[in-house]
C-alpha positions as CSV (number, residue, x, y, z in Angstrom):
1,M,226.3,132.5,-86.9
2,K,226.6,128.8,-86.8
3,N,224.5,128.7,-83.7
4,M,221.7,130.8,-85.3
5,K,221.5,128.4,-88.3
6,M,221.3,125.4,-85.9
7,R,218.4,127.1,-84.0
8,K,216.6,127.7,-87.2
9,M,216.9,124.1,-88.3
10,I,215.6,122.9,-84.9
11,T,212.6,125.3,-85.1
12,I,211.7,124.1,-88.6
13,A,211.9,120.4,-87.5
14,L,209.7,121.0,-84.6
15,A,207.1,122.9,-86.7
16,G,207.1,120.0,-89.2
17,T,206.5,117.5,-86.4
18,M,203.6,119.5,-85.0
19,T,202.0,119.8,-88.4
20,V,202.1,116.0,-88.9
21,A,200.6,115.5,-85.5
22,L,197.8,117.9,-86.2
23,L,197.0,116.3,-89.5
24,A,196.9,112.9,-87.9
25,G,194.6,114.2,-85.3
26,C,192.1,115.5,-87.8
27,K,192.0,112.3,-89.8
28,K,188.4,110.9,-89.6
29,Q,188.2,107.8,-87.4
30,P,185.8,104.8,-88.0
31,D,182.5,105.3,-86.2
32,A,182.3,103.4,-82.9
33,I,179.9,100.4,-82.9
34,E,177.5,100.5,-79.9
35,A,175.9,97.3,-78.7
36,P,172.1,97.7,-78.3
37,V,171.1,98.3,-74.7
38,E,168.2,96.1,-73.6
39,E,166.1,96.7,-70.5
40,V,166.4,94.1,-67.8
41,I,164.5,94.1,-64.6
42,V,166.4,92.2,-61.9
43,T,164.2,91.0,-59.2
44,D,165.6,90.3,-55.7
45,N,163.3,87.6,-54.6
46,N,164.6,87.8,-51.0
47,A,164.2,91.6,-50.6
48,G,161.2,91.9,-52.8
49,S,162.8,94.9,-54.6
50,E,163.5,95.7,-58.2
51,V,166.7,97.2,-59.6
52,A,166.3,98.7,-63.1
53,A,169.2,99.0,-65.6
54,P,169.2,101.3,-68.6
55,Q,167.0,99.5,-71.0
56,K,165.0,99.4,-74.2
57,E,162.4,96.7,-73.5
58,E,161.1,95.4,-70.2
59,V,161.8,91.8,-69.5
60,N,160.9,90.1,-66.2
61,L,163.6,87.5,-65.6
62,G,162.7,86.6,-62.0
63,G,159.0,85.8,-61.7
64,W,156.4,83.6,-63.3
65,E,153.9,85.4,-65.5
66,L,150.4,84.1,-66.0
67,F,149.5,82.9,-69.5
68,N,146.1,84.1,-70.6
69,G,145.8,82.6,-74.1
70,N,144.2,79.3,-73.4
71,S,141.3,78.1,-75.5
72,P,138.3,76.9,-73.4
73,A,137.6,73.2,-73.8
74,M,134.4,72.0,-75.2
75,M,131.8,71.5,-72.5
76,D,128.4,70.1,-72.6
77,E,125.3,72.2,-72.3
78,D,124.6,71.3,-68.6
79,D,128.1,72.4,-67.6
80,S,127.9,75.7,-69.5
81,T,124.5,76.5,-68.0
82,R,125.7,75.6,-64.5
83,I,128.7,77.9,-64.7
84,A,126.8,80.8,-66.3
85,V,124.0,80.8,-63.7
86,T,126.1,80.1,-60.6
87,L,128.9,82.5,-61.3
88,R,126.6,85.3,-62.1
89,G,127.6,88.3,-60.0
90,E,130.7,86.6,-58.7
91,G,133.1,88.3,-61.1
92,T,133.6,89.4,-64.7
93,D,135.0,88.0,-67.9
94,F,135.3,84.4,-66.7
95,D,136.7,82.0,-69.3
96,V,135.7,78.5,-68.2
97,L,138.5,76.3,-69.4
98,D,137.4,72.9,-68.4
99,L,135.5,70.6,-66.0
100,V,138.4,69.0,-64.2
101,A,136.8,66.7,-61.6
102,T,133.6,65.6,-60.0
103,Q,132.7,64.1,-56.6
104,V,129.7,62.1,-55.8
105,V,128.3,63.0,-52.4
106,S,124.6,63.5,-51.5
107,G,124.3,65.1,-54.9
108,V,127.4,65.9,-56.9
109,N,130.3,68.4,-56.6
110,Y,131.8,69.8,-59.8
111,M,135.2,71.5,-60.0
112,Y,136.0,73.8,-63.0
113,L,139.2,75.5,-64.0
114,V,138.4,79.2,-64.9
115,Y,140.3,82.3,-65.8
116,G,139.1,85.8,-65.0
117,T,138.5,88.3,-62.2
118,T,136.4,87.9,-59.1
119,A,134.2,90.5,-57.4
120,D,136.9,91.2,-54.8
121,N,140.0,90.8,-57.0
122,S,140.3,92.9,-60.2
123,T,143.6,91.2,-61.2
124,P,142.9,88.3,-63.6
125,G,144.0,84.9,-62.5
126,Y,143.2,81.2,-62.5
127,Y,140.7,79.7,-60.1
128,F,139.3,76.3,-59.2
129,V,135.5,76.8,-58.9
130,T,133.5,74.2,-57.0
131,I,129.8,74.0,-57.5
132,Y,127.5,71.7,-55.6
133,E,124.4,70.2,-57.2
134,N,121.9,68.7,-54.7
135,T,119.6,65.8,-55.3
136,S,116.9,68.2,-56.6
137,K,119.4,69.4,-59.3
138,D,119.7,72.8,-57.7
139,D,123.2,74.3,-57.9
140,S,125.1,76.4,-55.4
141,L,128.6,77.9,-55.3
142,T,130.9,76.2,-52.8
143,A,134.2,77.8,-53.4
144,I,136.2,80.0,-55.8
145,T,139.9,79.3,-54.9
146,Q,142.7,81.1,-56.7
147,I,145.6,79.1,-58.0
148,N,149.1,80.4,-57.2
149,P,151.3,78.9,-59.9
150,V,154.4,78.7,-57.7
151,E,152.6,77.3,-54.6
152,I,150.1,74.7,-55.9
153,Q,148.8,72.4,-53.3
154,T,150.0,68.9,-54.1
155,A,149.7,65.4,-52.8
156,E,151.0,61.9,-53.5
157,P,149.3,60.4,-56.6
158,L,146.7,57.8,-55.7
159,G,145.7,54.6,-57.5
160,K,144.2,54.9,-60.9
161,G,140.9,56.7,-60.6
162,A,141.2,57.0,-56.8
163,T,141.6,60.7,-55.9
164,G,139.9,60.9,-52.6
165,A,136.4,60.4,-54.0
166,W,137.1,63.1,-56.7
167,A,137.1,61.6,-60.2
168,V,139.3,63.4,-62.7
169,K,137.3,63.9,-65.8
170,G,138.1,63.2,-69.5
171,S,141.6,62.6,-70.9
172,G,142.7,66.0,-72.0
173,K,143.4,67.0,-75.5
174,A,146.4,66.6,-77.9
175,G,147.7,70.0,-78.9
176,M,145.7,71.8,-76.3
177,L,148.4,74.3,-75.5
178,S,147.9,77.4,-77.8
179,D,151.5,78.5,-77.4
180,E,153.3,76.6,-80.2
181,N,156.7,76.7,-78.5
182,A,155.2,75.4,-75.3
183,Q,153.3,72.6,-77.1
184,A,156.4,71.5,-79.0
185,S,158.6,71.3,-75.9
186,F,155.7,69.7,-73.9
187,D,155.4,66.9,-76.6
188,A,159.2,66.3,-76.3
189,I,159.0,65.6,-72.5
190,N,155.7,63.8,-72.5
191,T,157.2,60.3,-72.9
192,G,157.1,58.7,-69.4
193,D,155.1,56.0,-67.8
194,V,152.3,58.5,-67.1
195,I,151.2,60.5,-70.1
196,Y,150.1,64.1,-69.3
197,N,147.3,65.6,-71.3
198,P,147.2,69.4,-71.0
199,I,144.2,71.3,-69.9
200,A,145.8,74.8,-69.7
201,L,149.1,76.5,-69.7
202,L,149.2,78.4,-66.4
203,A,152.4,80.4,-66.5
204,T,155.8,80.9,-68.1
205,Q,159.1,82.1,-66.7
206,L,161.9,83.7,-68.8
207,V,165.3,82.4,-67.6
208,S,168.2,81.3,-69.8
209,G,165.5,79.7,-72.0
210,T,161.9,79.3,-70.7
211,N,160.2,77.4,-67.9
212,Y,156.6,76.4,-68.5
213,K,153.9,75.2,-66.0
214,A,150.6,73.6,-67.0
215,I,147.6,71.8,-65.5
216,C,147.3,68.3,-67.0
217,R,145.3,65.2,-66.7
218,G,147.4,62.1,-66.2
219,S,146.8,58.7,-67.9
220,D,146.6,57.4,-64.3
221,E,143.5,59.5,-63.8
222,N,145.1,62.0,-61.4
223,L,145.3,65.8,-62.0
224,Y,148.9,67.1,-62.3
225,V,150.8,70.4,-62.4
226,V,153.6,69.8,-64.9
227,T,156.7,72.0,-65.0
228,W,159.3,71.7,-67.8
229,Y,162.2,73.7,-69.3
230,N,163.1,74.6,-72.8
231,D,166.7,75.8,-73.3
232,L,168.0,78.3,-75.9
233,Q,168.9,75.5,-78.3
234,G,165.3,74.1,-78.2
235,N,166.1,71.1,-75.9
236,A,163.3,70.3,-73.5
237,S,163.5,68.6,-70.1
238,L,160.9,67.6,-67.5
239,T,161.4,69.5,-64.2
240,S,158.6,68.1,-62.1
241,A,155.1,66.5,-62.3
242,E,153.1,66.8,-59.1
243,C,149.6,65.6,-58.3
244,V,147.2,68.4,-57.5
245,N,145.5,68.0,-54.1
246,I,142.0,68.6,-55.5
247,G,140.4,68.6,-52.0
248,A,142.6,71.5,-50.9
249,Y,140.8,73.7,-53.5
250,S,137.3,72.3,-53.1
251,G,136.2,74.4,-50.1
252,N,135.1,71.3,-48.3
């Protein structure tokens, strides 16, 4: 009899324990907090392949992307007419950003920076366009040479105004970069012996912060490609300033 009472007490205790456990298991837990998942495209520059992670927004972290928001510089009537007539039929939607250099030969060579598509390339890009004006004032197209932002042909800067018979035109414009963040960071790094006056922002690269690349006139009368970096805290630093080899793009 004593053993039966003991077994009943054990059975009741076990039942109570299971009831408490079941109640605890049914108690509503706080909702889990999920971090937002963002899309990241990781580019393997060596293999040339892309690996996509689950994502919400496409971000290209590996490559430079062309910037297409530049405002064309003011050009005189002769330059506007020369470009309009000579480039007719050579492509579509050309934005002529600036006359960057001239070369006096038997006549004059003119080099312009343009953005658009050519007849044989439907992908928009930046080009140096060289037009030759003979002594009779007749114009002819010498070359349309695409600019690869990561492989720009460069050379050692020459003496002031001496760029292999090419004369860099004008002095650039303050505040020429239409991207406000690019302009602010550019102003912060533009403090050296040579002052760079921007013509156009060529490309940007998203890293931990942002890299920028622009075509600029230098106060030493050379043409430069300037690359700089702006970190996540807004600190800017000059990466490089290399003199553009104008002759390599002239078609001569």
